[in-house]
OpenMM code with the backbone's topology and positions (N, CA, C; nanometers):
from openmm import Vec3, app, unit

residues = "MET ASN LEU LYS ILE THR HIS ALA LEU VAL LEU MET LEU ALA LEU PRO CYS SER LEU SER ALA SER LEU GLY ARG ASP ALA THR SER VAL GLN GLU ASP VAL THR LYS MET GLN GLY ALA LEU ARG THR SER SER GLY ASN SER TYR THR LEU HIS GLU ILE GLN THR PRO THR GLY VAL ALA VAL LYS GLU TYR ALA SER PRO VAL GLY LYS VAL PHE ALA VAL THR TRP LYS GLY PRO TYR HIS PRO ASN LEU ARG GLN LEU LEU GLY PRO TYR TYR ASP GLU TYR VAL GLN ALA VAL ARG THR GLN ARG THR PRO ARG SER GLY ARG GLY PRO ILE LEU ILE GLN HIS ALA GLY LEU VAL VAL GLU VAL SER GLY HIS LEU ARG SER PHE VAL GLY ARG ALA TYR VAL PRO GLN GLN LEU PRO ALA GLY MET HIS VAL ALA ASP ILE ARG".split()
positions = [
    Vec3(0.0840, -0.1180, 0.0000),
    Vec3(0.0000, 0.0000, 0.0000),
    Vec3(0.0885, 0.1243, 0.0000),
    Vec3(0.0499, 0.2229, -0.0737),
    Vec3(0.1214, 0.3482, -0.0839),
    Vec3(0.1295, 0.4144, 0.0541),
    Vec3(0.2452, 0.4714, 0.0894),
    Vec3(0.2656, 0.5338, 0.2194),
    Vec3(0.1691, 0.6503, 0.2421),
    Vec3(0.1411, 0.7300, 0.1386),
    Vec3(0.0475, 0.8424, 0.1531),
    Vec3(-0.0927, 0.7918, 0.1830),
    Vec3(-0.1329, 0.6833, 0.1179),
    Vec3(-0.2652, 0.6273, 0.1431),
    Vec3(-0.2722, 0.5727, 0.2846),
    Vec3(-0.1661, 0.5077, 0.3297),
    Vec3(-0.1612, 0.4547, 0.4655),
    Vec3(-0.1771, 0.5671, 0.5674),
    Vec3(-0.1046, 0.6766, 0.5482),
    Vec3(-0.1161, 0.7906, 0.6402),
    Vec3(-0.2558, 0.8502, 0.6354),
    Vec3(-0.3140, 0.8590, 0.5197),
    Vec3(-0.4496, 0.9131, 0.5066),
    Vec3(-0.5501, 0.8251, 0.5800),
    Vec3(-0.5356, 0.6931, 0.5671),
    Vec3(-0.6263, 0.6023, 0.6366),
    Vec3(-0.6110, 0.6142, 0.7878),
    Vec3(-0.4881, 0.6238, 0.8352),
    Vec3(-0.4648, 0.6396, 0.9785),
    Vec3(-0.5291, 0.7684, 1.0283),
    Vec3(-0.5135, 0.8753, 0.9556),
    Vec3(-0.5740, 1.0023, 0.9953),
    Vec3(-0.7257, 0.9942, 0.9953),
    Vec3(-0.7826, 0.9309, 0.8947),
    Vec3(-0.9280, 0.9190, 0.8872),
    Vec3(-0.9814, 0.8368, 1.0041),
    Vec3(-0.9099, 0.7320, 1.0431),
    Vec3(-0.9539, 0.6500, 1.1542),
    Vec3(-0.9358, 0.7208, 1.2878),
    Vec3(-0.8325, 0.7994, 1.3001),
    Vec3(-0.8051, 0.8695, 1.4256),
    Vec3(-0.8946, 0.9914, 1.4443),
    Vec3(-0.9312, 1.0571, 1.3378),
    Vec3(-1.0064, 1.1808, 1.3462),
    Vec3(-1.1388, 1.1672, 1.4189),
    Vec3(-1.2234, 1.0691, 1.3878),
    Vec3(-1.3503, 1.0617, 1.4585),
    Vec3(-1.3353, 1.0482, 1.6088),
    Vec3(-1.2375, 0.9742, 1.6560),
    Vec3(-1.2191, 0.9601, 1.8001),
    Vec3(-1.1800, 1.0927, 1.8631),
    Vec3(-1.1054, 1.1735, 1.7932),
    Vec3(-1.0603, 1.2992, 1.8520),
    Vec3(-1.1699, 1.4043, 1.8524),
    Vec3(-1.2758, 1.3828, 1.7764),
    Vec3(-1.3822, 1.4816, 1.7700),
    Vec3(-1.4971, 1.4541, 1.8657),
    Vec3(-1.5052, 1.3355, 1.9194),
    Vec3(-1.6215, 1.3016, 1.9996),
    Vec3(-1.6172, 1.3709, 2.1347),
    Vec3(-1.7363, 1.3885, 2.1909),
    Vec3(-1.7468, 1.4504, 2.3232),
    Vec3(-1.7219, 1.3433, 2.4265),
    Vec3(-1.5996, 1.3248, 2.4626),
    Vec3(-1.5637, 1.2201, 2.5566),
    Vec3(-1.5125, 1.2822, 2.6852),
    Vec3(-1.4874, 1.1979, 2.7800),
    Vec3(-1.4410, 1.2400, 2.9109),
    Vec3(-1.3226, 1.3356, 2.8974),
    Vec3(-1.3351, 1.4523, 2.9609),
    Vec3(-1.2275, 1.5501, 2.9576),
    Vec3(-1.2270, 1.6416, 2.8368),
    Vec3(-1.3173, 1.6193, 2.7452),
    Vec3(-1.3209, 1.7006, 2.6232),
    Vec3(-1.4413, 1.7936, 2.6233),
    Vec3(-1.4498, 1.8732, 2.5199),
    Vec3(-1.5538, 1.9726, 2.5038),
    Vec3(-1.6892, 1.9082, 2.4761),
    Vec3(-1.7936, 1.9584, 2.5402),
    Vec3(-1.9276, 1.9016, 2.5263),
    Vec3(-2.0003, 1.9480, 2.4008),
    Vec3(-1.9449, 2.0421, 2.3281),
    Vec3(-2.0164, 2.0934, 2.2108),
    Vec3(-2.0283, 1.9911, 2.0990),
    Vec3(-1.9502, 1.8852, 2.1056),
    Vec3(-1.9553, 1.7848, 1.9996),
    Vec3(-2.0330, 1.6594, 2.0395),
    Vec3(-2.1221, 1.6701, 2.1382),
    Vec3(-2.2049, 1.5568, 2.1786),
    Vec3(-2.2806, 1.5009, 2.0581),
    Vec3(-2.3206, 1.5884, 1.9694),
    Vec3(-2.3965, 1.5443, 1.8517),
    Vec3(-2.3184, 1.4405, 1.7711),
    Vec3(-2.1877, 1.4485, 1.7696),
    Vec3(-2.1076, 1.3490, 1.6979),
    Vec3(-2.1183, 1.2116, 1.7631),
    Vec3(-2.1250, 1.2081, 1.8966),
    Vec3(-2.1461, 1.0803, 1.9647),
    Vec3(-2.2831, 1.0238, 1.9284),
    Vec3(-2.3822, 1.1109, 1.9240),
    Vec3(-2.5174, 1.0679, 1.8870),
    Vec3(-2.5144, 1.0052, 1.7484),
    Vec3(-2.4450, 1.0686, 1.6559),
    Vec3(-2.4355, 1.0173, 1.5189),
    Vec3(-2.3619, 0.8834, 1.5164),
    Vec3(-2.2491, 0.8740, 1.5842),
    Vec3(-2.1714, 0.7499, 1.5870),
    Vec3(-2.2509, 0.6353, 1.6472),
    Vec3(-2.3278, 0.6650, 1.7509),
    Vec3(-2.4048, 0.5614, 1.8190),
    Vec3(-2.5417, 0.5396, 1.7546),
    Vec3(-2.5746, 0.6248, 1.6574),
    Vec3(-2.7053, 0.6210, 1.5914),
    Vec3(-2.8170, 0.6292, 1.6950),
    Vec3(-2.7987, 0.7182, 1.7922),
    Vec3(-2.8917, 0.7279, 1.9033),
    Vec3(-2.9756, 0.8534, 1.9011),
    Vec3(-3.0614, 0.8628, 2.0013),
    Vec3(-3.1457, 0.9805, 2.0211),
    Vec3(-3.0920, 1.0563, 2.1418),
    Vec3(-3.0911, 1.1882, 2.1326),
    Vec3(-3.0338, 1.2734, 2.2373),
    Vec3(-3.1427, 1.3444, 2.3154),
    Vec3(-3.1259, 1.3452, 2.4475),
    Vec3(-3.2099, 1.4255, 2.5357),
    Vec3(-3.1161, 1.5023, 2.6275),
    Vec3(-3.1346, 1.6312, 2.6390),
    Vec3(-3.0475, 1.7161, 2.7205),
    Vec3(-3.1292, 1.7819, 2.8305),
    Vec3(-3.0717, 1.7837, 2.9506),
    Vec3(-3.1348, 1.8509, 3.0628),
    Vec3(-3.0264, 1.9190, 3.1453),
    Vec3(-3.0688, 2.0105, 3.2315),
    Vec3(-2.9721, 2.0826, 3.3144),
    Vec3(-2.9969, 2.0554, 3.4611),
    Vec3(-2.8885, 2.0340, 3.5329),
    Vec3(-2.8933, 2.0222, 3.6778),
    Vec3(-2.8484, 2.1544, 3.7377),
    Vec3(-2.8262, 2.1566, 3.8672),
    Vec3(-2.7828, 2.2797, 3.9326),
    Vec3(-2.6456, 2.3253, 3.8859),
    Vec3(-2.5546, 2.2293, 3.8649),
    Vec3(-2.4180, 2.2679, 3.8309),
    Vec3(-2.3626, 2.1927, 3.7102),
    Vec3(-2.4511, 2.1355, 3.6285),
    Vec3(-2.4048, 2.0598, 3.5121),
    Vec3(-2.5161, 2.0472, 3.4085),
    Vec3(-2.4776, 2.0066, 3.2896),
    Vec3(-2.5723, 1.9727, 3.1829),
    Vec3(-2.5577, 1.8243, 3.1561),
    Vec3(-2.6697, 1.7569, 3.1442),
    Vec3(-2.6708, 1.6135, 3.1214),
    Vec3(-2.7165, 1.5854, 2.9790),
    Vec3(-2.6329, 1.5138, 2.9045),
    Vec3(-2.6641, 1.4716, 2.7683),
    Vec3(-2.6874, 1.3212, 2.7731),
    Vec3(-2.8103, 1.2772, 2.7446),
    Vec3(-2.8437, 1.1353, 2.7476),
    Vec3(-2.8627, 1.0845, 2.6053),
    Vec3(-2.7905, 0.9791, 2.5730),
    Vec3(-2.7987, 0.9197, 2.4401),
    Vec3(-2.8564, 0.7791, 2.4550),
    Vec3(-2.9642, 0.7524, 2.3831),
    Vec3(-3.0255, 0.6205, 2.3832),
    Vec3(-3.0083, 0.5606, 2.2443),
    Vec3(-2.9433, 0.4446, 2.2372),
    Vec3(-2.9195, 0.3818, 2.1076),
    Vec3(-3.0332, 0.2849, 2.0747),
    Vec3(-3.0505, 0.2545, 1.9457),
    Vec3(-3.1538, 0.1577, 1.9073),
    Vec3(-3.1267, 0.0163, 1.9600),
    Vec3(-3.0014, -0.0113, 1.9990),
    Vec3(-2.9659, -0.1442, 2.0485),
    Vec3(-2.9807, -0.1553, 2.2005),
    Vec3(-3.0306, -0.0509, 2.2651),
    Vec3(-3.0576, -0.0577, 2.4080),
    Vec3(-2.9497, -0.0048, 2.4996),
    Vec3(-2.8440, 0.0529, 2.4460),
    Vec3(-2.7384, 0.1104, 2.5297),
    Vec3(-2.7748, 0.2558, 2.5606),
    Vec3(-2.7671, 0.2909, 2.6873),
    Vec3(-2.7924, 0.4283, 2.7309),
    Vec3(-2.6612, 0.4875, 2.7815),
    Vec3(-2.6247, 0.6042, 2.7294),
    Vec3(-2.5024, 0.6730, 2.7693),
    Vec3(-2.5405, 0.8103, 2.8210),
    Vec3(-2.4801, 0.8488, 2.9326),
    Vec3(-2.4990, 0.9830, 2.9868),
    Vec3(-2.3641, 1.0517, 2.9913),
    Vec3(-2.3601, 1.1747, 2.9429),
    Vec3(-2.2386, 1.2552, 2.9467),
    Vec3(-2.2695, 1.3807, 3.0281),
    Vec3(-2.1949, 1.4000, 3.1351),
    Vec3(-2.2145, 1.5124, 3.2257),
    Vec3(-2.1138, 1.6218, 3.1903),
    Vec3(-2.1640, 1.7415, 3.1635),
    Vec3(-2.0771, 1.8529, 3.1256),
    Vec3(-2.0860, 1.9648, 3.2291),
    Vec3(-1.9719, 2.0213, 3.2607),
    Vec3(-1.9643, 2.1302, 3.3579),
    Vec3(-2.0166, 2.2594, 3.2949),
    Vec3(-2.0358, 2.3634, 3.3767),
    Vec3(-2.0808, 2.4918, 3.3229),
    Vec3(-1.9849, 2.5515, 3.2187),
    Vec3(-1.8570, 2.5114, 3.2231),
    Vec3(-1.7623, 2.5621, 3.1237),
    Vec3(-1.7589, 2.4740, 2.9988),
    Vec3(-1.8443, 2.3697, 2.9958),
    Vec3(-1.8584, 2.2892, 2.8752),
    Vec3(-1.7642, 2.1714, 2.8618),
    Vec3(-1.7043, 2.1260, 2.9700),
    Vec3(-1.6151, 2.0093, 2.9657),
    Vec3(-1.6882, 1.8870, 3.0220),
    Vec3(-1.6728, 1.7745, 2.9556),
    Vec3(-1.7333, 1.6508, 3.0033),
    Vec3(-1.6481, 1.5978, 3.1187),
    Vec3(-1.7074, 1.5921, 3.2380),
    Vec3(-1.6338, 1.5478, 3.3558),
    Vec3(-1.6736, 1.4074, 3.3998),
    Vec3(-1.7815, 1.3530, 3.3428),
    Vec3(-1.8241, 1.2182, 3.3797),
    Vec3(-1.9068, 1.1574, 3.2668),
    Vec3(-1.8986, 1.0253, 3.2568),
    Vec3(-1.9819, 0.9505, 3.1623),
    Vec3(-2.0310, 0.8241, 3.2330),
    Vec3(-2.1525, 0.7834, 3.2001),
    Vec3(-2.2058, 0.6573, 3.2505),
    Vec3(-2.2670, 0.5825, 3.1338),
    Vec3(-2.2832, 0.4513, 3.1515),
    Vec3(-2.3469, 0.3717, 3.0472),
    Vec3(-2.4132, 0.2501, 3.1100),
    Vec3(-2.5145, 0.2012, 3.0430),
    Vec3(-2.5766, 0.0746, 3.0811),
    Vec3(-2.6445, 0.0180, 2.9580),
    Vec3(-2.6473, -0.1149, 2.9528),
    Vec3(-2.7108, -0.1783, 2.8396),
    Vec3(-2.6642, -0.3211, 2.8202),
    Vec3(-2.7071, -0.3808, 2.7110),
    Vec3(-2.6745, -0.5211, 2.6857),
    Vec3(-2.5282, -0.5450, 2.6496),
    Vec3(-2.4563, -0.4421, 2.6185),
    Vec3(-2.3130, -0.4525, 2.5909),
    Vec3(-2.2475, -0.3187, 2.6204),
    Vec3(-2.1141, -0.3189, 2.6265),
    Vec3(-2.0400, -0.1949, 2.6524),
    Vec3(-2.0401, -0.1082, 2.5270),
    Vec3(-2.0539, 0.0226, 2.5435),
    Vec3(-2.0339, 0.1114, 2.4289),
    Vec3(-1.8842, 0.1173, 2.3957),
    Vec3(-1.8491, 0.1921, 2.2960),
    Vec3(-1.7098, 0.2085, 2.2565),
    Vec3(-1.6386, 0.2894, 2.3661),
    Vec3(-1.5656, 0.2200, 2.4525),
    Vec3(-1.5004, 0.2881, 2.5645),
    Vec3(-1.3871, 0.3790, 2.5187),
    Vec3(-1.3244, 0.3463, 2.4080),
    Vec3(-1.2219, 0.4366, 2.3542),
    Vec3(-1.2862, 0.5717, 2.3215),
    Vec3(-1.4042, 0.5673, 2.2658),
    Vec3(-1.4770, 0.6898, 2.2308),
    Vec3(-1.5208, 0.7641, 2.3571),
    Vec3(-1.5772, 0.6939, 2.4545),
    Vec3(-1.6291, 0.7593, 2.5743),
    Vec3(-1.5203, 0.8109, 2.6685),
    Vec3(-1.4136, 0.7352, 2.6820),
    Vec3(-1.3079, 0.7752, 2.7752),
    Vec3(-1.2066, 0.8706, 2.7138),
    Vec3(-1.2067, 0.8815, 2.5819),
    Vec3(-1.1212, 0.9776, 2.5128),
    Vec3(-0.9769, 0.9724, 2.5593),
    Vec3(-0.9227, 1.0859, 2.6045),
    Vec3(-0.7811, 1.0901, 2.6420),
    Vec3(-0.7479, 1.0038, 2.7643),
    Vec3(-0.8486, 0.9546, 2.8351),
    Vec3(-0.8257, 0.8703, 2.9525),
    Vec3(-0.8271, 0.7213, 2.9183),
    Vec3(-0.8552, 0.6883, 2.7943),
    Vec3(-0.8670, 0.5475, 2.7554),
    Vec3(-0.7389, 0.4686, 2.7802),
    Vec3(-0.6249, 0.5220, 2.7419),
    Vec3(-0.4986, 0.4493, 2.7600),
    Vec3(-0.4690, 0.4254, 2.9078),
    Vec3(-0.4983, 0.5233, 2.9922),
    Vec3(-0.4786, 0.5061, 3.1362),
    Vec3(-0.5699, 0.3945, 3.1888),
    Vec3(-0.6942, 0.3912, 3.1390),
    Vec3(-0.7889, 0.2867, 3.1773),
    Vec3(-0.7362, 0.1482, 3.1378),
    Vec3(-0.6937, 0.1339, 3.0135),
    Vec3(-0.6440, 0.0047, 2.9645),
    Vec3(-0.5236, -0.0409, 3.0465),
    Vec3(-0.4314, 0.0500, 3.0733),
    Vec3(-0.3133, 0.0146, 3.1511),
    Vec3(-0.3520, -0.0272, 3.2927),
    Vec3(-0.4465, 0.0415, 3.3528),
    Vec3(-0.4900, 0.0078, 3.4887),
    Vec3(-0.5579, -0.1293, 3.4915),
    Vec3(-0.6358, -0.1599, 3.3901),
    Vec3(-0.7006, -0.2916, 3.3830),
    Vec3(-0.5956, -0.4001, 3.3683),
    Vec3(-0.4977, -0.3774, 3.2842),
    Vec3(-0.3896, -0.4765, 3.2662),
    Vec3(-0.3148, -0.5001, 3.3971),
    Vec3(-0.2929, -0.3951, 3.4723),
    Vec3(-0.2212, -0.4053, 3.5988),
    Vec3(-0.3044, -0.4816, 3.7020),
    Vec3(-0.4350, -0.4576, 3.7024),
    Vec3(-0.5251, -0.5212, 3.7986),
    Vec3(-0.5475, -0.6689, 3.7711),
    Vec3(-0.5573, -0.7020, 3.6449),
    Vec3(-0.6000, -0.8366, 3.6057),
    Vec3(-0.4835, -0.9321, 3.5887),
    Vec3(-0.5045, -1.0534, 3.6349),
    Vec3(-0.4127, -1.1619, 3.6037),
    Vec3(-0.4863, -1.2500, 3.5036),
    Vec3(-0.4181, -1.3426, 3.4373),
    Vec3(-0.4868, -1.4272, 3.3399),
    Vec3(-0.6068, -1.5017, 3.3981),
    Vec3(-0.6047, -1.5318, 3.5262),
    Vec3(-0.7155, -1.6062, 3.5870),
    Vec3(-0.8285, -1.5154, 3.6347),
    Vec3(-0.8048, -1.3856, 3.6490),
    Vec3(-0.9093, -1.2957, 3.7016),
    Vec3(-0.9664, -1.2076, 3.5928),
    Vec3(-0.9804, -1.2588, 3.4741),
    Vec3(-1.0266, -1.1802, 3.3608),
    Vec3(-1.1722, -1.1398, 3.3652),
    Vec3(-1.2454, -1.1867, 3.4635),
    Vec3(-1.3870, -1.1523, 3.4741),
    Vec3(-1.4130, -1.0825, 3.6067),
    Vec3(-1.5283, -1.0252, 3.6182),
    Vec3(-1.5650, -0.9587, 3.7421),
    Vec3(-1.5586, -0.8086, 3.7278),
    Vec3(-1.6039, -0.7380, 3.8293),
    Vec3(-1.6072, -0.5917, 3.8224),
    Vec3(-1.4678, -0.5310, 3.8152),
    Vec3(-1.4641, -0.4118, 3.7608),
    Vec3(-1.3396, -0.3354, 3.7519),
    Vec3(-1.3589, -0.2079, 3.8331),
    Vec3(-1.2642, -0.1784, 3.9182),
    Vec3(-1.2656, -0.0539, 3.9942),
    Vec3(-1.1272, 0.0072, 3.9854),
    Vec3(-1.1198, 0.1211, 3.9223),
    Vec3(-0.9945, 0.1940, 3.9085),
    Vec3(-1.0124, 0.3270, 3.9816),
    Vec3(-0.9273, 0.3519, 4.0781),
    Vec3(-0.9347, 0.4761, 4.1543),
    Vec3(-0.7986, 0.5420, 4.1538),
    Vec3(-0.7728, 0.6180, 4.0511),
    Vec3(-0.6503, 0.6960, 4.0424),
    Vec3(-0.6823, 0.8384, 4.0861),
    Vec3(-0.5798, 0.9151, 4.1124),
    Vec3(-0.6012, 1.0539, 4.1547),
    Vec3(-0.6780, 1.1339, 4.0499),
    Vec3(-0.6513, 1.1089, 3.9228),
    Vec3(-0.7153, 1.1865, 3.8175),
    Vec3(-0.8200, 1.1127, 3.7371),
    Vec3(-0.8583, 0.9920, 3.7787),
    Vec3(-0.9564, 0.9136, 3.7031),
    Vec3(-1.0148, 0.8040, 3.7909),
    Vec3(-1.1471, 0.7927, 3.7887),
    Vec3(-1.2159, 0.6828, 3.8546),
    Vec3(-1.3028, 0.6149, 3.7504),
    Vec3(-1.2907, 0.4811, 3.7404),
    Vec3(-1.3720, 0.4035, 3.6465),
    Vec3(-1.4266, 0.2828, 3.7207),
    Vec3(-1.5568, 0.2616, 3.7078),
    Vec3(-1.6239, 0.1464, 3.7670),
    Vec3(-1.7014, 0.0765, 3.6559),
    Vec3(-1.6755, -0.0531, 3.6371),
    Vec3(-1.7422, -0.1304, 3.5328),
    Vec3(-1.7865, -0.2619, 3.5939),
    Vec3(-1.9116, -0.2991, 3.5701),
    Vec3(-1.9598, -0.4274, 3.6195),
    Vec3(-2.0722, -0.4771, 3.5303),
    Vec3(-2.1176, -0.5959, 3.5614),
    Vec3(-2.2287, -0.6532, 3.4878),
    Vec3(-2.2006, -0.7934, 3.4426),
    Vec3(-2.2884, -0.8400, 3.3595),
    Vec3(-2.2785, -0.9741, 3.3035),
    Vec3(-2.3437, -0.9716, 3.1664),
    Vec3(-2.3411, -1.0819, 3.0986),
    Vec3(-2.3926, -1.0901, 2.9628),
    Vec3(-2.5277, -1.0201, 2.9499),
    Vec3(-2.5349, -0.9259, 2.8596),
    Vec3(-2.6558, -0.8491, 2.8271),
    Vec3(-2.7020, -0.7529, 2.9364),
    Vec3(-2.6154, -0.7243, 3.0311),
    Vec3(-2.6497, -0.6278, 3.1345),
    Vec3(-2.5219, -0.5685, 3.1932),
    Vec3(-2.4707, -0.4656, 3.1267),
    Vec3(-2.3468, -0.4019, 3.1699),
    Vec3(-2.3746, -0.2594, 3.2161),
    Vec3(-2.3000, -0.2158, 3.3162),
    Vec3(-2.3094, -0.0782, 3.3648),
    Vec3(-2.1690, -0.0266, 3.3898),
    Vec3(-2.1540, 0.1028, 3.3835),
    Vec3(-2.0252, 0.1615, 3.4124),
    Vec3(-2.0346, 0.3111, 3.4296),
    Vec3(-1.9345, 0.3645, 3.4932),
    Vec3(-1.9223, 0.5097, 3.5044),
    Vec3(-1.7756, 0.5434, 3.5153),
    Vec3(-1.7441, 0.6603, 3.4659),
    Vec3(-1.6079, 0.7118, 3.4729),
    Vec3(-1.6178, 0.8614, 3.4986),
    Vec3(-1.5282, 0.9115, 3.5810),
    Vec3(-1.5280, 1.0552, 3.6073),
    Vec3(-1.3890, 1.1014, 3.6470),
    Vec3(-1.3702, 1.2311, 3.6322),
    Vec3(-1.2450, 1.2963, 3.6692),
    Vec3(-1.2751, 1.3761, 3.7965),
    Vec3(-1.2294, 1.3273, 3.9125),
    Vec3(-1.2664, 1.3903, 4.0399),
    Vec3(-1.2390, 1.5406, 4.0466),
    Vec3(-1.1248, 1.5846, 3.9923),
    Vec3(-1.0896, 1.7269, 4.0000),
    Vec3(-1.1797, 1.8149, 3.9146),
    Vec3(-1.2520, 1.7562, 3.8205),
    Vec3(-1.3351, 1.8366, 3.7305),
    Vec3(-1.4814, 1.8428, 3.7731),
    Vec3(-1.5187, 1.7747, 3.8807),
    Vec3(-1.6568, 1.7820, 3.9276),
    Vec3(-1.6883, 1.9267, 3.9658),
    Vec3(-1.7998, 1.9802, 3.9162),
    Vec3(-1.8358, 2.1181, 3.9515),
    Vec3(-1.8673, 2.1317, 4.1010),
    Vec3(-1.8555, 2.2512, 4.1511),
    Vec3(-1.8893, 2.2786, 4.2922),
    Vec3(-2.0332, 2.2362, 4.3164),
    Vec3(-2.0554, 2.1673, 4.4256),
    Vec3(-2.1895, 2.1224, 4.4603),
    Vec3(-2.2283, 1.9892, 4.4004),
    Vec3(-2.1468, 1.9364, 4.3116),
    Vec3(-2.1742, 1.8063, 4.2484),
    Vec3(-2.1149, 1.6964, 4.3349),
    Vec3(-2.1920, 1.5947, 4.3625),
    Vec3(-2.1453, 1.4813, 4.4412),
    Vec3(-2.1286, 1.3588, 4.3523),
    Vec3(-2.0333, 1.2751, 4.3860),
    Vec3(-2.0088, 1.1536, 4.3077),
    Vec3(-2.1363, 1.0697, 4.2995),
    Vec3(-2.2148, 1.0676, 4.4053),
    Vec3(-2.3402, 0.9898, 4.4066),
    Vec3(-2.4394, 1.0388, 4.3012),
    Vec3(-2.4230, 1.1637, 4.2557),
    Vec3(-2.5135, 1.2183, 4.1527),
    Vec3(-2.4816, 1.1636, 4.0138),
    Vec3(-2.3663, 1.1002, 3.9976),
    Vec3(-2.3246, 1.0460, 3.8681),
    Vec3(-2.3758, 0.9031, 3.8617),
    Vec3(-2.4869, 0.8838, 3.7934),
    Vec3(-2.5462, 0.7505, 3.7834),
    Vec3(-2.6113, 0.7263, 3.6504),
] * unit.nanometer
topology = app.Topology()
chain = topology.addChain("A")
for resn in residues:
    res = topology.addResidue(resn, chain)
    for name in ("N", "CA", "C"):
        topology.addAtom(name, app.Element.getBySymbol(name[0]), res)
């Protein structure tokens, strides 16, 4: 394959991930997540955040919590399978993958995942056709927002 074509393909594949409204990124591009997931969007406002809820035709529900300055500080999901975590976790995805690798041994490949780093918390659990998860950046929670409110 031609080197220019290879670079173009890599850029095309990388670009959509960099544009999505994922954890730690700008909330103005939530519509791109809706398009990627082929879902329906409902937006509401809380006291200190805006909630973007995406419901997919396959039964996955994703919530993206955005601060008053427009940054996504938390995401949650539930449904029959996991959504694209690379898309949802954005710049935190590599940290998540590394933490899972560190936590898991070959024999403990199943069961809930709990990652509690200073700059990232991820909780994933469930079983076949019923998965739930949430991820948030503790330092980015708006004033008055409690972790219990992220559900």
